[in-house]
C-alpha positions as CSV (number, residue, x, y, z in Angstrom):
1,M,-40.2,-36.9,-81.7
2,D,-37.7,-39.1,-79.9
3,H,-39.2,-39.7,-76.2
4,E,-36.7,-42.4,-75.5
5,N,-33.6,-40.0,-75.3
6,G,-32.8,-37.0,-73.1
7,Y,-34.3,-36.0,-69.7
8,G,-38.0,-36.1,-69.7
9,V,-41.1,-37.3,-67.8
10,E,-44.2,-38.9,-69.2
11,V,-47.5,-37.8,-67.7
12,T,-50.5,-39.8,-68.4
13,G,-54.2,-39.2,-67.6
14,L,-54.2,-35.5,-68.7
15,S,-57.6,-33.8,-69.5
16,P,-57.9,-33.6,-73.6
17,A,-58.3,-29.7,-72.7
18,V,-54.7,-29.3,-71.5
19,T,-52.5,-27.1,-73.7
20,E,-48.7,-26.7,-74.1
21,K,-49.0,-23.3,-72.3
22,D,-50.8,-25.3,-69.3
23,L,-47.6,-27.6,-69.2
24,I,-45.3,-24.9,-69.5
25,D,-46.7,-23.0,-66.9
26,F,-46.5,-25.7,-64.4
27,F,-43.1,-27.5,-65.5
28,S,-41.0,-24.3,-66.3
29,F,-40.3,-24.1,-62.4
30,S,-38.5,-27.5,-62.6
31,G,-36.0,-26.0,-65.3
32,A,-35.5,-25.3,-68.9
33,I,-37.8,-27.2,-70.9
34,E,-36.6,-28.4,-74.4
35,Y,-39.8,-29.3,-75.9
36,I,-43.6,-30.8,-74.9
37,D,-45.2,-33.4,-76.9
38,I,-48.8,-34.1,-76.3
39,V,-50.5,-37.1,-77.7
40,R,-54.1,-37.1,-77.8
41,S,-56.3,-40.1,-77.6
42,G,-59.5,-39.0,-78.6
43,E,-61.7,-37.2,-76.1
44,Q,-61.1,-39.0,-73.1
45,A,-57.5,-38.4,-72.2
46,C,-54.1,-37.6,-73.5
47,T,-50.1,-38.0,-72.5
48,A,-47.7,-35.4,-72.6
49,Y,-43.8,-35.8,-72.8
50,V,-42.0,-33.1,-71.3
51,M,-38.3,-33.0,-72.1
52,F,-35.9,-31.1,-70.2
53,K,-32.4,-29.5,-71.2
54,D,-30.6,-31.4,-68.3
55,P,-31.1,-34.0,-65.8
56,Y,-31.5,-31.8,-62.8
57,S,-34.7,-30.1,-64.2
58,Q,-36.0,-33.7,-64.8
59,E,-35.2,-34.9,-61.3
60,T,-36.9,-31.6,-60.0
61,A,-40.1,-32.4,-62.1
62,V,-40.3,-35.7,-60.7
63,F,-39.9,-34.8,-57.1
64,R,-42.4,-32.2,-57.8
65,I,-45.2,-34.3,-59.0
66,E,-44.2,-37.1,-56.2
67,S,-44.7,-34.5,-53.5
68,L,-47.9,-33.3,-54.8
69,G,-49.2,-37.0,-55.2
70,S,-50.6,-35.8,-58.7
71,L,-50.4,-33.2,-61.3
72,I,-53.3,-30.9,-61.0
73,L,-53.6,-28.4,-63.9
74,T,-55.6,-25.4,-64.1
75,S,-56.2,-23.0,-67.0
76,R,-57.4,-19.4,-66.8
77,G,-59.2,-20.4,-63.6
78,N,-61.0,-23.7,-64.9
79,H,-59.8,-27.3,-63.5
80,I,-58.6,-29.3,-66.7
81,G,-57.8,-32.3,-65.0
82,A,-55.6,-34.3,-62.8
83,A,-52.6,-36.8,-63.9
84,S,-49.9,-38.6,-62.3
85,L,-46.4,-39.3,-63.5
86,H,-46.4,-42.7,-65.3
87,N,-42.4,-43.0,-65.3
88,S,-39.6,-40.9,-66.3
89,L,-37.4,-41.1,-69.2
90,G,-33.7,-40.7,-70.1
91,T,-30.5,-41.5,-68.3
92,A,-31.4,-39.7,-65.1
93,S,-34.5,-41.4,-64.7
94,R,-35.7,-42.9,-61.5
95,G,-37.9,-45.9,-60.9
96,V,-41.5,-44.7,-60.1
């Protein structure tokens, strides 16, 4: 998948237990999601690329994560890890 083009965010340090549904549940408040790519690095952590359909949704996701300080994901009542925004991608990217 092409993570260099489009309107997306890269989220690092996620628990390997994170699912696409967990990310959809969190990021759907930011706007329409085009696709999610989860790259797993063994059993320690993983990185997710969440690609949005427009720059407004990307900016909303960046602001939301920045306002929370970090991204805390829970699944079915279980804490599955915390992550921070590594950087944003695409033409609407902000320096973070």
